[in-house]
Structures are given as C-alpha cells and as structure tokens.
N, C-alpha and C positions, 0 to 999 in steps of 0.2 A: 598413491594419487590416482592411479587408474581404477582401483577398487572403489575409491570414494566417488569418482565421477560416474561410475557405472551403477552403483547401488544407491548412493546418496548419503549425505552426512547423517540425516535423522535416522535412517534405517540402521546404519552402523552403530550409532549411539544407543538406539533402542535395544539392539542385540547385546551390546556390552552391559547396559543397565540391567537387562534381564538376567544375564549370566552372573553378574556380581550379586544381584538381589537373591537369586536362587542359592548361590554359595553361602551367603550370610545366613539365610534361613535354615539351610541344612546343617550348618555349623552349630547353630543354636539348638537345632532339633525340632523346628517347627515346619509345617507344610508350607512350601514356597508359593503355592498356587495364587493366593490372594495378593501377596506382595508383588508377584510377577504381573498380575493383571493391572495393578496400580502403576507399576513401573512403565508398562507399555503405554498407557494413556497419559502419562505425565510428561513425556518428551514433547515439548512444544517448539514452534518456530523461534521463540526467544526465551532467554533465561527468565526474564521478568514475568512472562506468561506462565512458565513452569512454577514459579514461586507463588504467584497470585492465585492460579487455579488449584495449586496444591493445598493452599490454605482453605479453599472451598471444598476440595475433595475429601479432606480428612474428616470434618464433621459430617459430611454426607455419607461417607462409608460407615461412620459410627452409628448413624441413624439406621442404615440398612442392616448392619450387624445386630443392632438392638431389636429390630422387628423380627429378624430371623429367629433369634433366641426366644422372643416372646411367643411367637406362633408355633414354634417347635414344642415349647413347654405346654401349650394349650391343646394342639391338635396332632402332635407327633409328626413323623415324616409322611405327609400325605399331600395330595394335589391341592387341597384347601390351603395348606401352609405356603406352598409355592405362590399361589395366586394372591393371598393376602399380604405376604411379604413384599411382592412386587408392587401391588397397588398402593399399599400404605407408604412404602419407601418413595415411590414416584410422587405421590400426593404431598407428602411432607416436605420433600426437597423442593418441589415446585412452589409450595406456599412460603417456604423460607428463602426463596430466590437463590437456592444453591444449584443453579442450572448446570454449571460446568461440572458438578459432581454427581449429577443425576444418573448418568449411565453406569459409572463404576460402582456407585452405591447400590443400584438395582442388581447388577451382576453379582456383587458381593453378597447381597441378601439372599438371592435364590440359590447361589452356589453353596452357601453355608448350610442349607437345609439338608443336604445329603451327607455332610461330613460331621455334624454335631450329633453325638449320641448320649453324652453325659457331661456333667460338670459345666453347665451352660455359662455361668459367670466367667469361669476361667477361659472358655472358648471365646467369649466376647472380647476379653482383654487381649488375648493372643491375636485376634483379628485386627485389633487397633494397632498393636505393635508391628505386625507384619505390614499393615498399610503404611505406617510411618517409615518403615525400612524402604518400601518401594518408592514412596515419595522422595525421601532423602537421597537415595542412591541416584534416581533419575535426574533430580535437580542438580546434584553435584557433577554428574556425567555431562549434562547439558552445559554446565557452566565452565568446566575445565577441559573437557575433551572435545576437540573440533568445535570450539564455541562459534555460535552463529555470527557471521560477518558478511553483511550485505553491501558493504560500501563499494567494492569494485563492481558488483552487479548494478548498483544504482548509477554509478558513474558511467558505465557502458550504456545504460538505458537513457540517461540524460543526453549523451552524445547522439544516440540514435534518434531521440525525440527532436533534438535541435535540427538535425539534418532533414528529417521528414517534414518538420514545420517549415523549414526553408523552401522545400519543394512546393508545399501547399500555398505559401504566401505568394510565390511567383506565379503558380498556376492559377490561383483564384483571381488575382488582379488582371492577369492576361485574359482570362475567361470573361470577366466583367467588362473589360474595355474593348473587346472585339465582339461585334454583334454575331458573327458566324460561329462563335464559340459558346454562346450563352446556353445552348442545350446541354453542355457538359457540366452545368452547375450541380446537378444531382450527384455526379461522380465525385465531385469535391466534398459535398456534404457527407457522403459515405466515408471518404478518406479522413475527414475530421472526426467522425465518430470512432473510427479505428484508432486514430491518434489519441483521442480522449481515453480509450481503454488502456492504451500503453502508458499514458501519464498516470492513470489511477493505479496501475500495477506498481509503477515506480514510487508513488506516494505511499502505498501500503508497505513496501520494503523500507521506505524511509522511516515510517512509524516504528517498524520492528527495530531498526537500527537505533533510533532515538531511545526506545525503551531499554535497550541493552547497553547503551553508551556508558552508564555508570559502573558497569561491571568489567569492561575490557579496555576502554579507550584511554590513551594517554592524552595530555592536553593538546599536543600537536595534532593528533588524529581527530580530536573533537573539533578543532578549528577547520581542518580540512573537510570534515563531514558537514559542518555548518555552511561552508561555502557551496558545497554540492547541493544541499537542500535549498539554498537561496537561488541557485541557478534553476533548479527544478520549479521553484515558485515563479520565477520570471517566465519560464516556458509555459506554465499553466495560464498566466495572464495573457501572454501572446496568443495562445489558443483561444482564449475568451474573446479578445478583440477581433481575431480573424473570423470567429463564428458570428460576431455581430455584423460583420460586413456581408457575409453570404446570406444571413437570415433576414436582413433588412428588406422591406418591400421595395421593388425596383420598377422604375418607369424608364422612359427614354433618357439616357445620360447626356446631359447638355455640357459638354466639355470639349475645348478645342484640341487640336492635334498636339500643340506644344505641351499643354498640361497633361494630356494622355501619355506622351512620351516620358514626361518627368515622373509620373506615377509608376510607369513600367520600369524606368531606370532604377528608381529607389527600391521597388519590390524585388527586382533582379539582384541588386546589390546586397540586400538583406539576405536573400536566398544563398548567394555565393559565399557570404561570410559565415552563415550558419552551417553550410555544408563544407566549410573549410577549403573552398576552392579559391578563396581570396583572403588575404591577411586582414585582420581587423585593424582599422586605423581611426583613432578618435577624431582626427581632423576631417576625414571623409564624412564621418557621421555628423559632425557639426555643420559642415557645408550643406549636406543633404537636408538636415533639419531646417536650416535657414530658408532654403528654397521651398520646402513644403509649407512652412509657416507663411511665407509670402503668398503662396497659392491659396492657402486656407483663408487668409484675411481678404484676399481678392474675391474669392468665391462667396465669402460671407457678406461682403459689401454688395455683391451682385444680387443676393437674395432679398435685400431690402426693397428692391424694385418689384418683387413678386406680389401678387394679390394675397390677401389674408387667407383665402380658400386654399391656395397652393402651399401656404406655410403651416397647415395643420400638422404636418409631420416634417421632420428635418430632411432637407433635400439629400438625395443619395450621394451627390457629388461631395457634400460636406462630410457625410459619414465616411466615405472612402478616404478622404484626406485626414480626418481626425484619427481614424483607426490606424492608418499607416504611420502617422506621426507617433502615435502611442507605441506601436510595434517597433519603430526605429529607436525610440528612447529605451525601450525594454531590451533591445539588442545591445545597446551600449552598456546598460546595467549588467547584462549577462556576461559580457566579455570583460568588463571591469572587475567583476567578482572572480572570474577565471584567472585574470592576470594577478589579482591580489593574492589568490591562493598560491600561484607560482612563486611570487615574491616571498611569501611566508615560508614556503618549502625550502627556499634557498637560504 
C-alpha cells in the first residue's frame, strides 16, 4: 500500500506490463523493444480508454511499420528513410484521424529503420505481432491489476465541494447585504472560479468511473456511484445559481431589515447544513422555503409599482430571492439523494 501511494498505480502497472511484455517476446524469440513501447503508452487512466485507444494504435503502428519497410527497401538505412518514414506516418495517421496512435506509430516507424536488414515482409508482420502483445498485455494488466477506482476520490471531492460551496453561499449573501462588505465581492468571484475548477476535476473523474463501470462494478456499487454523480450534479447547479447572484448588475438594494435578516438566516442555514455543522432536516427546509416564497411574491408585487424604465432588467432583490430559493431546493435534493444512498446501503 505504501509503495502504491508513493509511486502511483499507473506507474506500477506500467512496470508490470513492460516486464510481462518483454518476457513474452523473449520467450517467443522476438525483440521486445517495439512491444514494450506500445505497452508503455497503452496504460490509460481507464480500462475503456486502453481498449478504445488500443484499437486505434494497432492500425496506426501497422501504417508506421509499412512505411519503414517501404522506404528501407527504396533508400536503405539513410537519413532520408528516417525523415520520409516519420513524415508519411504522421500525415497518414492525421488524415485517417488516428490521432491517439500517431506518437507510437511514428516511434515504431523510425525505430524500425535501424533494425531491419533483410526479409522485410517477415519483419513487418513481426512488428504487428509484437505491437499486439504490448497492447493486449497492457490492457489486461490495466483491467485486472489495481483496476482504476475513482469512486472514493469522487466522494471525498463531493464532500469538500459541498463544504466550500456552503462557505461561499453564506459569505456572498453576507457581502451583498452589507454595504461595508461590498468591496469583498471580487474575492468571492475568485473563490467561485477555484470552486469551479474543483467541480470540473470531480466531473472528469466521474466520467472515468462511468466509462469503467461495465468492467468492475457490482449492481450495488453502480447504484452508489449513481447517487454520488447525482449529488455532484446538484452541487454544479448550486454553483451556477450562486454565480448568477454575484454576476448580476447591482444597484442600491431596496430591502428592509426583516427581509435582510431572513436572507442571511437561510443562507447561514444552508451553509451549516452543507458543512455538516447542522443536521439536515426536511421540515426546516420546508419552513424556510415557505418564508422565502412569501418574501419573493411580496417583492414581486412591489415591483409592479416601478416604472417601465426601472423594469428593463430584473430587480436584484428578486434575483437574490429566486437564486436562494433554488439553492435551498437543491440542498434538499442533495441530502435526499445522500439519505437514499444510506438506505440502499442498509
């Protein structure tokens, strides 16, 4: 376990794939160089990527080997052969959209120039077989040895995102409702950008795990991961609503002290629940939603008395209320999904 955490699973799997590939090639009596090169580049973050890209790298390597054989036959072992092999391999792979196989095909092509001396056709087929060995071994190692599992990592990130989002919800509403804090708005914008990057990283891992779910997951694990993905989706939408609040053009906020305290109270409650400082309670959510809805319709009714010039854009008071109601409902959905997962686990 210590070795795995220090070096990394992909590095360990790459080493094992190279070792097995080299042993197999030497046992057959073929040079392991090209098979090893293929094995190194075939270990991907997911098993599905290894298979998908392997199906691209095989024909790409065949193209590279074919050009190497062709130009060796025409020009022998010369600088021209190296150049033409590389250029034609890159061009052909690019035109055929074999982008994931372009690098290994080019390396195969130029490396073959120095090792082919006779029997060109036989050498070509040997390279195809060694490439197949490298692809197959790496894919099998990636599938069965320390298979990629991002679920715990995603779950940890989802929890961290929820806590950070809670801080930002409370901080942004406090900032907007206190005149002396309005200068701190840019600080919260920066925090939201950082949070967006964290969400994107979690979404990337989620896609990796989704792609590999058909290879490793039991039905129970699939349900658990589905719930985690749903929670991440709710957090993404919360982030969107919070960004809408802080990005909206602001003028003087016309809101009385009672309404201000209500907004601060709800934003603080959401923050405490997301940070797990307060236990989630559906009755509390319902009560706060009712009060916010009353404020929203009261504020909406007030805007009817405004002039048409003032109503060219939605009043910021309504924006704050609408977005907070949306965030509150998403908070309920987030914890409903979390509790549903706990019930399924039991």
